[in-house]
Biopython code that builds the backbone (N, CA, C, O; Angstrom):
import numpy as np
from Bio.PDB.StructureBuilder import StructureBuilder

atoms = [
    (1, "GLN", "N", (0.676, -1.346, -0.213)),
    (1, "GLN", "CA", (-0.240, -0.045, 0.072)),
    (1, "GLN", "C", (0.891, 1.174, 0.131)),
    (1, "GLN", "O", (0.684, 2.176, -0.554)),
    (2, "LEU", "N", (1.841, 1.103, 0.783)),
    (2, "LEU", "CA", (2.833, 2.353, 0.870)),
    (2, "LEU", "C", (3.343, 2.692, -0.730)),
    (2, "LEU", "O", (3.076, 3.842, -1.080)),
    (3, "MET", "N", (4.028, 1.859, -1.732)),
    (3, "MET", "CA", (4.273, 1.701, -2.531)),
    (3, "MET", "C", (3.764, 2.075, -3.473)),
    (3, "MET", "O", (4.462, 2.450, -4.416)),
    (4, "LYS", "N", (2.197, 2.106, -3.553)),
    (4, "LYS", "CA", (1.292, 2.971, -4.363)),
    (4, "LYS", "C", (0.900, 4.561, -4.347)),
    (4, "LYS", "O", (0.187, 5.348, -4.971)),
    (5, "ARG", "N", (1.829, 4.542, -3.222)),
    (5, "ARG", "CA", (1.148, 6.641, -2.655)),
    (5, "ARG", "C", (1.563, 7.782, -3.736)),
    (5, "ARG", "O", (2.717, 8.098, -4.026)),
    (6, "GLU", "N", (0.363, 8.331, -4.267)),
    (6, "GLU", "CA", (1.324, 9.506, -4.981)),
    (6, "GLU", "C", (2.138, 10.605, -3.926)),
    (6, "GLU", "O", (1.777, 11.073, -2.846)),
    (7, "VAL", "N", (3.113, 10.758, -4.547)),
    (7, "VAL", "CA", (3.886, 11.865, -3.909)),
    (7, "VAL", "C", (3.163, 13.514, -4.560)),
    (7, "VAL", "O", (3.301, 13.820, -5.744)),
    (8, "ILE", "N", (2.376, 14.468, -3.499)),
    (8, "ILE", "CA", (1.497, 15.357, -3.641)),
    (8, "ILE", "C", (1.896, 16.746, -3.159)),
    (8, "ILE", "O", (2.180, 16.978, -1.984)),
    (9, "SER", "N", (1.901, 17.586, -4.052)),
    (9, "SER", "CA", (2.540, 18.974, -4.190)),
    (9, "SER", "C", (2.032, 19.726, -2.844)),
    (9, "SER", "O", (0.923, 19.200, -2.751)),
    (10, "GLU", "N", (2.074, 20.149, -2.318)),
    (10, "GLU", "CA", (2.133, 20.796, -0.905)),
    (10, "GLU", "C", (0.567, 21.613, -0.820)),
    (10, "GLU", "O", (-0.407, 21.523, -0.073)),
    (11, "SER", "N", (0.905, 22.393, -1.947)),
    (11, "SER", "CA", (-0.370, 23.226, -2.211)),
    (11, "SER", "C", (-1.887, 22.215, -2.547)),
    (11, "SER", "O", (-3.069, 22.535, -2.426)),
    (12, "GLU", "N", (-1.327, 21.051, -2.955)),
    (12, "GLU", "CA", (-2.267, 20.318, -3.473)),
    (12, "GLU", "C", (-3.538, 19.202, -1.818)),
    (12, "GLU", "O", (-4.682, 18.831, -1.552)),
    (13, "ILE", "N", (-2.240, 19.221, -1.346)),
    (13, "ILE", "CA", (-2.898, 18.503, 0.093)),
    (13, "ILE", "C", (-4.194, 19.214, 0.746)),
    (13, "ILE", "O", (-4.402, 20.333, 1.216)),
    (14, "GLY", "N", (-4.998, 18.004, 0.552)),
    (14, "GLY", "CA", (-6.171, 18.377, 1.096)),
    (14, "GLY", "C", (-6.224, 18.824, 2.887)),
    (14, "GLY", "O", (-5.468, 18.492, 3.800)),
    (15, "PHE", "N", (-7.291, 19.584, 2.880)),
    (15, "PHE", "CA", (-7.441, 20.234, 3.676)),
    (15, "PHE", "C", (-8.482, 19.648, 4.706)),
    (15, "PHE", "O", (-9.631, 19.563, 4.273)),
    (16, "LEU", "N", (-8.220, 19.153, 6.244)),
    (16, "LEU", "CA", (-8.984, 18.542, 7.060)),
    (16, "LEU", "C", (-10.079, 19.638, 8.095)),
    (16, "LEU", "O", (-11.310, 19.670, 8.103)),
    (17, "GLY", "N", (-8.914, 20.610, 9.050)),
    (17, "GLY", "CA", (-9.694, 21.422, 9.650)),
    (17, "GLY", "C", (-9.552, 20.991, 11.156)),
    (17, "GLY", "O", (-10.572, 20.719, 11.789)),
    (18, "ILE", "N", (-8.385, 20.926, 11.709)),
    (18, "ILE", "CA", (-7.990, 20.575, 13.050)),
    (18, "ILE", "C", (-7.022, 21.600, 13.440)),
    (18, "ILE", "O", (-5.978, 21.655, 12.790)),
    (19, "TYR", "N", (-7.192, 22.345, 14.315)),
    (19, "TYR", "CA", (-5.388, 23.039, 14.498)),
    (19, "TYR", "C", (-4.683, 22.304, 15.409)),
    (19, "TYR", "O", (-4.813, 22.158, 16.625)),
    (20, "LEU", "N", (-3.688, 21.740, 14.369)),
    (20, "LEU", "CA", (-2.714, 20.682, 14.989)),
    (20, "LEU", "C", (-2.314, 21.253, 16.346)),
    (20, "LEU", "O", (-2.480, 20.549, 17.342)),
    (21, "ASP", "N", (-1.635, 22.866, 16.493)),
    (21, "ASP", "CA", (-0.613, 23.378, 17.142)),
    (21, "ASP", "C", (-1.186, 23.578, 18.693)),
    (21, "ASP", "O", (-0.594, 24.033, 19.672)),
    (22, "THR", "N", (-2.453, 23.112, 18.580)),
    (22, "THR", "CA", (-3.227, 23.047, 20.219)),
    (22, "THR", "C", (-3.241, 21.760, 20.125)),
    (22, "THR", "O", (-3.030, 21.164, 21.181)),
    (23, "ALA", "N", (-3.481, 20.942, 18.903)),
    (23, "ALA", "CA", (-3.558, 19.276, 19.519)),
    (23, "ALA", "C", (-2.431, 18.695, 20.233)),
    (23, "ALA", "O", (-1.334, 19.178, 19.956)),
    (24, "GLN", "N", (-2.486, 17.388, 21.434)),
    (24, "GLN", "CA", (-1.866, 16.870, 21.981)),
    (24, "GLN", "C", (-1.667, 15.209, 21.234)),
    (24, "GLN", "O", (-2.356, 14.614, 20.404)),
    (25, "GLU", "N", (-0.348, 14.812, 21.995)),
    (25, "GLU", "CA", (-0.302, 13.472, 21.922)),
    (25, "GLU", "C", (-0.515, 12.581, 23.213)),
    (25, "GLU", "O", (0.148, 12.711, 24.243)),
    (26, "VAL", "N", (-1.537, 11.649, 23.020)),
    (26, "VAL", "CA", (-1.695, 10.775, 24.250)),
    (26, "VAL", "C", (-1.018, 9.648, 24.130)),
    (26, "VAL", "O", (-1.490, 8.803, 23.369)),
    (27, "THR", "N", (0.173, 9.370, 24.801)),
    (27, "THR", "CA", (0.839, 8.674, 24.682)),
    (27, "THR", "C", (0.757, 7.697, 25.299)),
    (27, "THR", "O", (-0.303, 7.621, 25.920)),
    (28, "GLU", "N", (1.976, 6.191, 25.518)),
    (28, "GLU", "CA", (1.454, 5.372, 26.515)),
    (28, "GLU", "C", (0.605, 5.383, 27.853)),
    (28, "GLU", "O", (-0.388, 4.865, 28.364)),
    (29, "ALA", "N", (1.751, 6.416, 28.133)),
    (29, "ALA", "CA", (2.015, 6.088, 29.393)),
    (29, "ALA", "C", (0.957, 7.692, 29.928)),
    (29, "ALA", "O", (0.675, 7.656, 31.126)),
    (30, "PHE", "N", (0.611, 8.506, 29.441)),
    (30, "PHE", "CA", (-1.013, 9.033, 29.135)),
    (30, "PHE", "C", (-2.000, 8.441, 29.385)),
    (30, "PHE", "O", (-2.820, 8.604, 30.288)),
    (31, "SER", "N", (-1.902, 7.154, 27.930)),
    (31, "SER", "CA", (-2.941, 6.467, 28.031)),
    (31, "SER", "C", (-3.315, 5.701, 29.362)),
    (31, "SER", "O", (-4.469, 5.309, 29.536)),
    (32, "GLN", "N", (-2.501, 5.530, 30.126)),
    (32, "GLN", "CA", (-2.379, 4.651, 31.126)),
    (32, "GLN", "C", (-2.772, 5.612, 32.340)),
    (32, "GLN", "O", (-3.859, 5.610, 32.918)),
    (33, "GLN", "N", (-2.105, 6.112, 32.508)),
    (33, "GLN", "CA", (-2.508, 6.886, 33.550)),
    (33, "GLN", "C", (-4.165, 7.602, 33.552)),
    (33, "GLN", "O", (-4.804, 7.796, 34.586)),
    (34, "PHE", "N", (-4.617, 7.899, 32.264)),
    (34, "PHE", "CA", (-6.025, 8.286, 32.696)),
    (34, "PHE", "C", (-6.816, 7.696, 31.693)),
    (34, "PHE", "O", (-7.488, 8.330, 30.879)),
    (35, "ASN", "N", (-6.718, 6.376, 31.773)),
    (35, "ASN", "CA", (-7.473, 5.732, 30.836)),
    (35, "ASN", "C", (-7.871, 6.435, 29.806)),
    (35, "ASN", "O", (-9.038, 6.817, 29.901)),
    (36, "MET", "N", (-7.124, 6.841, 28.538)),
    (36, "MET", "CA", (-7.416, 7.102, 27.232)),
    (36, "MET", "C", (-7.107, 6.656, 26.662)),
    (36, "MET", "O", (-6.077, 6.114, 27.064)),
    (37, "PRO", "N", (-7.552, 6.214, 24.838)),
    (37, "PRO", "CA", (-6.881, 5.933, 23.857)),
    (37, "PRO", "C", (-5.830, 6.326, 23.399)),
    (37, "PRO", "O", (-5.619, 7.524, 23.591)),
    (38, "ILE", "N", (-5.007, 5.727, 22.810)),
    (38, "ILE", "CA", (-3.424, 6.417, 22.317)),
    (38, "ILE", "C", (-4.041, 7.235, 21.298)),
    (38, "ILE", "O", (-5.018, 6.626, 20.863)),
    (39, "GLY", "N", (-3.891, 8.354, 20.730)),
    (39, "GLY", "CA", (-3.759, 9.166, 19.516)),
    (39, "GLY", "C", (-3.476, 10.328, 19.627)),
    (39, "GLY", "O", (-2.477, 10.707, 20.238)),
    (40, "ILE", "N", (-4.313, 11.107, 19.051)),
    (40, "ILE", "CA", (-4.080, 12.773, 18.698)),
    (40, "ILE", "C", (-5.067, 13.576, 19.624)),
    (40, "ILE", "O", (-5.927, 13.874, 18.794)),
    (41, "TYR", "N", (-5.487, 14.109, 20.803)),
    (41, "TYR", "CA", (-6.669, 14.737, 20.949)),
    (41, "TYR", "C", (-6.060, 15.700, 20.421)),
    (41, "TYR", "O", (-4.934, 16.153, 20.213)),
    (42, "ILE", "N", (-7.806, 15.995, 20.165)),
    (42, "ILE", "CA", (-8.022, 16.985, 19.235)),
    (42, "ILE", "C", (-8.676, 18.588, 20.241)),
    (42, "ILE", "O", (-9.660, 18.548, 20.980)),
    (43, "ASN", "N", (-7.937, 19.677, 20.023)),
    (43, "ASN", "CA", (-8.472, 20.940, 21.094)),
    (43, "ASN", "C", (-9.224, 21.724, 20.418)),
    (43, "ASN", "O", (-10.091, 22.312, 21.064)),
    (44, "GLY", "N", (-9.144, 21.961, 19.044)),
    (44, "GLY", "CA", (-9.911, 23.017, 18.281)),
    (44, "GLY", "C", (-10.104, 22.397, 16.910)),
    (44, "GLY", "O", (-9.498, 21.377, 16.580)),
    (45, "ILE", "N", (-11.197, 23.206, 15.894)),
    (45, "ILE", "CA", (-11.854, 22.426, 15.254)),
    (45, "ILE", "C", (-12.030, 23.667, 14.148)),
    (45, "ILE", "O", (-12.638, 24.535, 14.774)),
    (46, "VAL", "N", (-11.867, 23.980, 13.272)),
    (46, "VAL", "CA", (-11.946, 25.321, 12.236)),
    (46, "VAL", "C", (-12.975, 24.847, 11.655)),
    (46, "VAL", "O", (-13.359, 23.909, 10.957)),
    (47, "GLU", "N", (-13.499, 26.345, 12.457)),
    (47, "GLU", "CA", (-15.236, 26.295, 11.968)),
    (47, "GLU", "C", (-15.889, 26.029, 10.786)),
    (47, "GLU", "O", (-15.429, 26.766, 9.913)),
    (48, "ASP", "N", (-16.716, 25.339, 10.383)),
    (48, "ASP", "CA", (-17.490, 24.862, 8.790)),
    (48, "ASP", "C", (-16.267, 24.239, 7.650)),
    (48, "ASP", "O", (-16.273, 24.243, 6.419)),
    (49, "SER", "N", (-15.065, 23.626, 8.811)),
    (49, "SER", "CA", (-14.306, 22.601, 7.871)),
    (49, "SER", "C", (-14.333, 20.849, 7.812)),
    (49, "SER", "O", (-14.594, 20.034, 8.697)),
    (50, "PRO", "N", (-13.948, 20.667, 6.381)),
    (50, "PRO", "CA", (-14.594, 19.061, 6.517)),
    (50, "PRO", "C", (-14.450, 18.478, 7.681)),
    (50, "PRO", "O", (-15.470, 17.793, 7.761)),
    (51, "ALA", "N", (-13.590, 18.238, 9.027)),
    (51, "ALA", "CA", (-13.148, 18.246, 9.927)),
    (51, "ALA", "C", (-15.165, 18.131, 10.879)),
    (51, "ALA", "O", (-15.814, 17.098, 11.045)),
    (52, "GLU", "N", (-15.537, 19.430, 11.239)),
    (52, "GLU", "CA", (-16.328, 19.897, 11.402)),
    (52, "GLU", "C", (-18.053, 19.412, 11.232)),
    (52, "GLU", "O", (-18.949, 19.077, 12.008)),
    (53, "GLN", "N", (-17.928, 19.568, 9.984)),
    (53, "GLN", "CA", (-18.966, 19.190, 8.914)),
    (53, "GLN", "C", (-19.321, 17.379, 8.876)),
    (53, "GLN", "O", (-20.396, 16.780, 8.843)),
    (54, "ALA", "N", (-18.338, 17.039, 8.892)),
    (54, "ALA", "CA", (-17.989, 15.611, 8.813)),
    (54, "ALA", "C", (-18.893, 14.984, 11.203)),
    (54, "ALA", "O", (-19.344, 14.014, 11.812)),
    (55, "GLY", "N", (-18.580, 16.344, 11.389)),
    (55, "GLY", "CA", (-19.227, 15.858, 13.179)),
    (55, "GLY", "C", (-18.285, 15.692, 14.272)),
    (55, "GLY", "O", (-18.674, 15.338, 15.385)),
    (56, "MET", "N", (-16.409, 16.057, 13.873)),
    (56, "MET", "CA", (-15.997, 16.072, 14.512)),
    (56, "MET", "C", (-15.982, 17.355, 15.526)),
    (56, "MET", "O", (-16.118, 18.519, 15.150)),
    (57, "LYS", "N", (-15.782, 16.915, 16.945)),
    (57, "LYS", "CA", (-15.738, 17.744, 17.694)),
    (57, "LYS", "C", (-14.608, 17.930, 18.615)),
    (57, "LYS", "O", (-13.620, 17.270, 18.292)),
    (58, "LYS", "N", (-14.474, 18.686, 19.730)),
    (58, "LYS", "CA", (-13.154, 19.175, 20.474)),
    (58, "LYS", "C", (-13.430, 18.473, 21.624)),
    (58, "LYS", "O", (-14.347, 18.736, 22.403)),
    (59, "GLY", "N", (-12.342, 17.249, 21.764)),
    (59, "GLY", "CA", (-12.610, 16.126, 22.720)),
    (59, "GLY", "C", (-11.892, 15.224, 22.210)),
    (59, "GLY", "O", (-11.001, 14.607, 22.795)),
    (60, "TYR", "N", (-12.349, 15.048, 20.720)),
    (60, "TYR", "CA", (-12.340, 13.571, 20.395)),
    (60, "TYR", "C", (-10.480, 13.428, 19.775)),
    (60, "TYR", "O", (-9.658, 14.176, 19.246)),
    (61, "ILE", "N", (-10.549, 11.858, 20.292)),
    (61, "ILE", "CA", (-9.129, 12.087, 19.727)),
    (61, "ILE", "C", (-8.846, 10.461, 18.899)),
    (61, "ILE", "O", (-9.240, 9.307, 19.062)),
    (62, "ILE", "N", (-7.700, 11.377, 17.720)),
    (62, "ILE", "CA", (-8.044, 10.526, 16.280)),
    (62, "ILE", "C", (-7.158, 9.848, 16.389)),
    (62, "ILE", "O", (-6.059, 10.255, 16.767)),
    (63, "THR", "N", (-7.492, 8.262, 15.991)),
    (63, "THR", "CA", (-6.511, 7.031, 16.216)),
    (63, "THR", "C", (-6.201, 6.135, 15.231)),
    (63, "THR", "O", (-5.479, 5.138, 15.254)),
    (64, "LYS", "N", (-6.964, 6.718, 14.212)),
    (64, "LYS", "CA", (-6.431, 6.065, 12.765)),
    (64, "LYS", "C", (-6.967, 6.899, 11.704)),
    (64, "LYS", "O", (-7.953, 7.578, 11.990)),
    (65, "ILE", "N", (-6.568, 6.956, 10.717)),
    (65, "ILE", "CA", (-6.440, 7.450, 9.593)),
    (65, "ILE", "C", (-6.545, 6.718, 8.280)),
    (65, "ILE", "O", (-5.414, 6.499, 7.847)),
    (66, "ASN", "N", (-7.640, 6.191, 7.367)),
    (66, "ASN", "CA", (-7.537, 5.433, 6.438)),
    (66, "ASN", "C", (-6.774, 3.496, 7.198)),
    (66, "ASN", "O", (-6.027, 2.753, 6.563)),
    (67, "ASP", "N", (-7.300, 3.248, 8.569)),
    (67, "ASP", "CA", (-7.250, 2.197, 9.052)),
    (67, "ASP", "C", (-4.980, 2.548, 8.856)),
    (67, "ASP", "O", (-4.059, 1.870, 8.402)),
    (68, "ILE", "N", (-5.027, 3.172, 9.148)),
    (68, "ILE", "CA", (-3.555, 3.580, 9.521)),
    (68, "ILE", "C", (-3.411, 4.407, 10.782)),
    (68, "ILE", "O", (-3.746, 5.588, 10.872)),
    (69, "LYS", "N", (-2.826, 3.598, 11.844)),
    (69, "LYS", "CA", (-2.435, 4.146, 13.511)),
    (69, "LYS", "C", (-2.216, 5.235, 13.317)),
    (69, "LYS", "O", (-1.787, 5.511, 12.197)),
    (70, "VAL", "N", (-2.402, 6.296, 14.271)),
    (70, "VAL", "CA", (-2.138, 6.969, 14.436)),
    (70, "VAL", "C", (-1.523, 7.382, 15.923)),
    (70, "VAL", "O", (-2.313, 7.414, 16.866)),
    (71, "ASP", "N", (-0.230, 7.674, 16.129)),
    (71, "ASP", "CA", (-0.056, 7.609, 17.654)),
    (71, "ASP", "C", (0.464, 9.516, 17.762)),
    (71, "ASP", "O", (0.193, 10.151, 18.781)),
    (72, "THR", "N", (1.123, 10.109, 16.691)),
    (72, "THR", "CA", (1.599, 11.043, 16.561)),
    (72, "THR", "C", (1.351, 12.146, 15.805)),
    (72, "THR", "O", (1.151, 11.885, 14.619)),
    (73, "ILE", "N", (1.282, 13.680, 16.210)),
    (73, "ILE", "CA", (0.967, 14.792, 15.247)),
    (73, "ILE", "C", (1.382, 14.434, 14.076)),
    (73, "ILE", "O", (0.559, 14.585, 13.173)),
    (74, "GLU", "N", (3.251, 13.644, 13.561)),
    (74, "GLU", "CA", (3.592, 13.338, 12.915)),
    (74, "GLU", "C", (3.428, 12.447, 11.896)),
    (74, "GLU", "O", (3.911, 12.381, 10.765)),
    (75, "ASN", "N", (2.488, 11.628, 12.640)),
    (75, "ASN", "CA", (2.201, 9.970, 12.086)),
    (75, "ASN", "C", (0.536, 10.790, 10.990)),
    (75, "ASN", "O", (0.332, 10.662, 9.783)),
    (76, "LEU", "N", (-0.460, 11.673, 12.187)),
    (76, "LEU", "CA", (-1.122, 12.223, 10.941)),
    (76, "LEU", "C", (-1.062, 13.106, 10.032)),
    (76, "LEU", "O", (-1.832, 13.128, 9.072)),
    (77, "THR", "N", (-0.034, 14.030, 10.258)),
    (77, "THR", "CA", (0.112, 15.025, 9.250)),
    (77, "THR", "C", (0.821, 14.352, 7.879)),
    (77, "THR", "O", (0.747, 14.853, 6.757)),
    (78, "ASN", "N", (1.700, 12.792, 8.304)),
    (78, "ASN", "CA", (2.061, 12.117, 7.050)),
    (78, "ASN", "C", (1.247, 11.390, 6.273)),
    (78, "ASN", "O", (1.293, 11.152, 5.066)),
    (79, "ALA", "N", (0.119, 10.901, 7.532)),
    (79, "ALA", "CA", (-0.777, 10.198, 6.263)),
    (79, "ALA", "C", (-2.167, 11.226, 5.273)),
    (79, "ALA", "O", (-3.010, 10.773, 4.498)),
    (80, "LEU", "N", (-1.919, 12.793, 5.731)),
    (80, "LEU", "CA", (-2.143, 13.122, 4.891)),
    (80, "LEU", "C", (-2.043, 13.960, 4.200)),
    (80, "LEU", "O", (-2.842, 14.687, 3.609)),
    (81, "SER", "N", (-0.932, 13.875, 4.261)),
    (81, "SER", "CA", (0.289, 14.478, 2.828)),
    (81, "SER", "C", (0.209, 13.565, 2.082)),
    (81, "SER", "O", (1.257, 13.276, 1.505)),
    (82, "TYR", "N", (-1.075, 12.696, 1.754)),
    (82, "TYR", "CA", (-0.862, 11.419, 0.408)),
    (82, "TYR", "C", (-2.926, 11.107, -0.457)),
    (82, "TYR", "O", (-3.413, 10.204, -1.138)),
    (83, "ASN", "N", (-3.544, 12.589, 0.192)),
    (83, "ASN", "CA", (-4.962, 12.889, 0.244)),
    (83, "ASN", "C", (-4.635, 14.362, -0.201)),
    (83, "ASN", "O", (-4.025, 15.077, 0.594)),
    (84, "LYS", "N", (-5.035, 14.887, -1.515)),
    (84, "LYS", "CA", (-5.857, 15.468, -1.951)),
    (84, "LYS", "C", (-7.112, 15.747, -1.820)),
    (84, "LYS", "O", (-7.936, 14.837, -1.907)),
    (85, "ALA", "N", (-7.644, 17.522, -1.502)),
    (85, "ALA", "CA", (-9.129, 17.711, -1.579)),
    (85, "ALA", "C", (-9.677, 16.967, -2.539)),
    (85, "ALA", "O", (-9.074, 16.431, -3.469)),
    (86, "GLY", "N", (-10.618, 16.939, -2.354)),
    (86, "GLY", "CA", (-11.451, 15.975, -2.802)),
    (86, "GLY", "C", (-12.026, 14.393, -2.484)),
    (86, "GLY", "O", (-12.994, 13.636, -2.540)),
    (87, "ASP", "N", (-10.811, 14.529, -2.161)),
    (87, "ASP", "CA", (-10.722, 12.866, -1.723)),
    (87, "ASP", "C", (-10.969, 12.174, -0.197)),
    (87, "ASP", "O", (-10.501, 12.675, 0.826)),
    (88, "THR", "N", (-11.686, 11.084, -0.216)),
    (88, "THR", "CA", (-12.625, 10.843, 0.730)),
    (88, "THR", "C", (-11.938, 10.083, 1.947)),
    (88, "THR", "O", (-11.629, 8.907, 1.756)),
    (89, "ILE", "N", (-11.599, 10.836, 3.551)),
    (89, "ILE", "CA", (-10.593, 9.663, 4.483)),
    (89, "ILE", "C", (-11.700, 9.219, 5.188)),
    (89, "ILE", "O", (-12.879, 9.563, 5.117)),
    (90, "THR", "N", (-11.176, 8.458, 5.832)),
    (90, "THR", "CA", (-12.304, 8.028, 7.138)),
    (90, "THR", "C", (-10.660, 7.851, 8.102)),
    (90, "THR", "O", (-9.532, 7.394, 7.916)),
    (91, "LEU", "N", (-11.660, 8.728, 9.462)),
    (91, "LEU", "CA", (-10.874, 8.855, 10.571)),
    (91, "LEU", "C", (-11.373, 8.504, 11.972)),
    (91, "LEU", "O", (-12.019, 9.277, 12.680)),
    (92, "THR", "N", (-10.999, 7.226, 12.311)),
    (92, "THR", "CA", (-11.754, 6.595, 13.396)),
    (92, "THR", "C", (-11.121, 7.848, 15.025)),
    (92, "THR", "O", (-10.153, 8.176, 15.711)),
    (93, "VAL", "N", (-11.959, 7.969, 14.889)),
    (93, "VAL", "CA", (-12.080, 8.839, 16.896)),
    (93, "VAL", "C", (-12.723, 7.940, 17.895)),
    (93, "VAL", "O", (-13.768, 7.359, 17.602)),
    (94, "SER", "N", (-12.358, 7.845, 18.646)),
    (94, "SER", "CA", (-12.728, 8.151, 20.025)),
    (94, "SER", "C", (-13.087, 9.296, 20.261)),
    (94, "SER", "O", (-12.634, 10.345, 19.804)),
    (95, "TYR", "N", (-14.118, 9.090, 21.161)),
    (95, "TYR", "CA", (-15.176, 9.751, 22.547)),
    (95, "TYR", "C", (-15.392, 9.601, 23.900)),
    (95, "TYR", "O", (-15.758, 8.504, 24.321)),
    (96, "LEU", "N", (-15.212, 10.604, 24.704)),
    (96, "LEU", "CA", (-15.601, 10.074, 25.831)),
    (96, "LEU", "C", (-17.543, 10.615, 25.920)),
    (96, "LEU", "O", (-18.319, 11.497, 25.552)),
    (97, "ASP", "N", (-17.449, 8.923, 26.928)),
    (97, "ASP", "CA", (-19.023, 8.741, 26.898)),
    (97, "ASP", "C", (-19.246, 8.313, 28.349)),
    (97, "ASP", "O", (-18.327, 8.020, 29.114)),
    (98, "THR", "N", (-20.671, 8.300, 28.692)),
    (98, "THR", "CA", (-20.678, 8.163, 30.489)),
    (98, "THR", "C", (-20.294, 7.003, 30.921)),
    (98, "THR", "O", (-20.166, 6.886, 32.140)),
    (99, "GLY", "N", (-19.979, 5.725, 29.963)),
    (99, "GLY", "CA", (-19.431, 5.003, 30.191)),
    (99, "GLY", "C", (-17.798, 4.441, 29.687)),
    (99, "GLY", "O", (-17.395, 3.297, 29.896)),
    (100, "GLY", "N", (-17.182, 5.278, 29.151)),
    (100, "GLY", "CA", (-15.998, 5.597, 28.897)),
    (100, "GLY", "C", (-15.213, 5.907, 27.663)),
    (100, "GLY", "O", (-15.059, 7.119, 27.810)),
    (101, "TYR", "N", (-14.595, 5.585, 26.496)),
    (101, "TYR", "CA", (-14.173, 6.061, 25.617)),
    (101, "TYR", "C", (-15.220, 5.122, 24.143)),
    (101, "TYR", "O", (-14.809, 3.987, 23.903)),
    (102, "GLU", "N", (-16.170, 5.508, 23.478)),
    (102, "GLU", "CA", (-16.463, 5.073, 22.493)),
    (102, "GLU", "C", (-15.826, 5.186, 21.411)),
    (102, "GLU", "O", (-15.240, 6.256, 21.251)),
    (103, "GLU", "N", (-15.753, 4.434, 20.625)),
    (103, "GLU", "CA", (-15.121, 4.673, 18.800)),
    (103, "GLU", "C", (-16.152, 4.611, 17.921)),
    (103, "GLU", "O", (-17.131, 3.894, 18.126)),
    (104, "LYS", "N", (-15.998, 5.437, 16.760)),
    (104, "LYS", "CA", (-16.528, 5.785, 15.770)),
    (104, "LYS", "C", (-15.698, 5.734, 14.463)),
    (104, "LYS", "O", (-14.470, 5.702, 14.541)),
    (105, "SER", "N", (-16.155, 5.728, 13.590)),
    (105, "SER", "CA", (-15.429, 6.297, 12.410)),
    (105, "SER", "C", (-16.530, 7.756, 11.492)),
    (105, "SER", "O", (-17.716, 8.060, 11.369)),
    (106, "LEU", "N", (-15.138, 8.268, 11.042)),
    (106, "LEU", "CA", (-16.268, 9.597, 10.235)),
    (106, "LEU", "C", (-15.534, 9.613, 9.127)),
    (106, "LEU", "O", (-14.310, 9.595, 8.995)),
    (107, "SER", "N", (-16.593, 9.657, 8.161)),
    (107, "SER", "CA", (-15.910, 9.995, 6.680)),
    (107, "SER", "C", (-15.721, 10.948, 6.326)),
    (107, "SER", "O", (-16.869, 11.349, 6.134)),
    (108, "ILE", "N", (-14.788, 12.093, 5.928)),
    (108, "ILE", "CA", (-14.523, 12.969, 5.686)),
    (108, "ILE", "C", (-14.013, 13.092, 4.522)),
    (108, "ILE", "O", (-12.920, 12.664, 4.150)),
    (109, "VAL", "N", (-15.123, 13.931, 3.667)),
    (109, "VAL", "CA", (-13.904, 14.701, 2.221)),
    (109, "VAL", "C", (-12.963, 15.964, 2.229)),
    (109, "VAL", "O", (-13.179, 17.169, 2.096)),
    (110, "LEU", "N", (-12.094, 15.382, 2.391)),
    (110, "LEU", "CA", (-11.202, 17.168, 2.170)),
    (110, "LEU", "C", (-11.152, 18.151, 1.441)),
    (110, "LEU", "O", (-11.556, 18.098, 0.280)),
    (111, "ALA", "N", (-10.623, 19.293, 2.004)),
    (111, "ALA", "CA", (-11.295, 20.513, 0.919)),
    (111, "ALA", "C", (-9.876, 20.886, 0.898)),
    (111, "ALA", "O", (-8.929, 20.356, 1.479)),
    (112, "LYS", "N", (-9.926, 22.236, -0.144)),
    (112, "LYS", "CA", (-8.740, 22.597, -0.558)),
    (112, "LYS", "C", (-8.090, 23.714, 0.653)),
    (112, "LYS", "O", (-8.801, 24.578, 1.167)),
    (113, "LYS", "N", (-7.094, 23.586, 0.888)),
    (113, "LYS", "CA", (-6.167, 24.674, 1.898)),
    (113, "LYS", "C", (-6.757, 26.527, 1.430)),
    (113, "LYS", "O", (-6.609, 27.184, 0.399)),
    (114, "PRO", "N", (-7.418, 26.827, 2.728)),
    (114, "PRO", "CA", (-7.538, 28.477, 2.319)),
    (114, "PRO", "C", (-6.348, 28.406, 2.308)),
    (114, "PRO", "O", (-5.517, 27.599, 2.724)),
    (115, "LYS", "N", (-6.317, 30.008, 1.409)),
    (115, "LYS", "CA", (-5.620, 30.741, 1.077)),
    (115, "LYS", "C", (-5.037, 31.519, 2.606)),
    (115, "LYS", "O", (-5.921, 31.509, 3.463)),
    (116, "GLN", "N", (-4.233, 31.918, 2.886)),
    (116, "GLN", "CA", (-3.911, 32.385, 3.917)),
    (116, "GLN", "C", (-3.360, 33.862, 4.075)),
    (116, "GLN", "O", (-3.042, 34.287, 5.185)),
]
sb = StructureBuilder()
sb.init_structure("model")
sb.init_model(0)
sb.init_chain("A")
sb.init_seg("    ")
for serial, (resi, resn, name, xyz) in enumerate(atoms, 1):
    if name == "N":
        sb.init_residue(resn, " ", resi, " ")
    sb.init_atom(name, np.array(xyz, "f"), 0.0, 1.0, " ", f" {name:<3s}", serial, name[0])
structure = sb.get_structure()
C-alpha cells in the first residue's frame, strides 16, 4: 500500500480543518494514567471545515486515518499528506461517553486549503 502512494505537492494536499498547534499526543504513559486511547487529542476545529461538517468535536481523539494507526502528530500529518482536496478519508476517533471512551468512524471529504 505504501509503494502505491503518490507524492502530492504541498498546495494540493487536502484540508481537514483541525488545529494541530493545539492538538496533543496521547502517549502510552498518558493513556495508562488517564485511561484514554493512544492517539491525537483534538483541542480545536476550524469552523465550517470538513472535520466539523463530518461531526468532529473538540475532545475527540484521532486513533486512525484510513486504517493506519495514528499515535503522533507527525504520523497524522504524514498520512494526510498523501490525500488531495476532494479525496474521502476515514478517521477513526474515540470520544468520552458516560461509560468511558467509545469509538466511531467519520467519513470526511477533504477541502482545498484556504489561502493564508
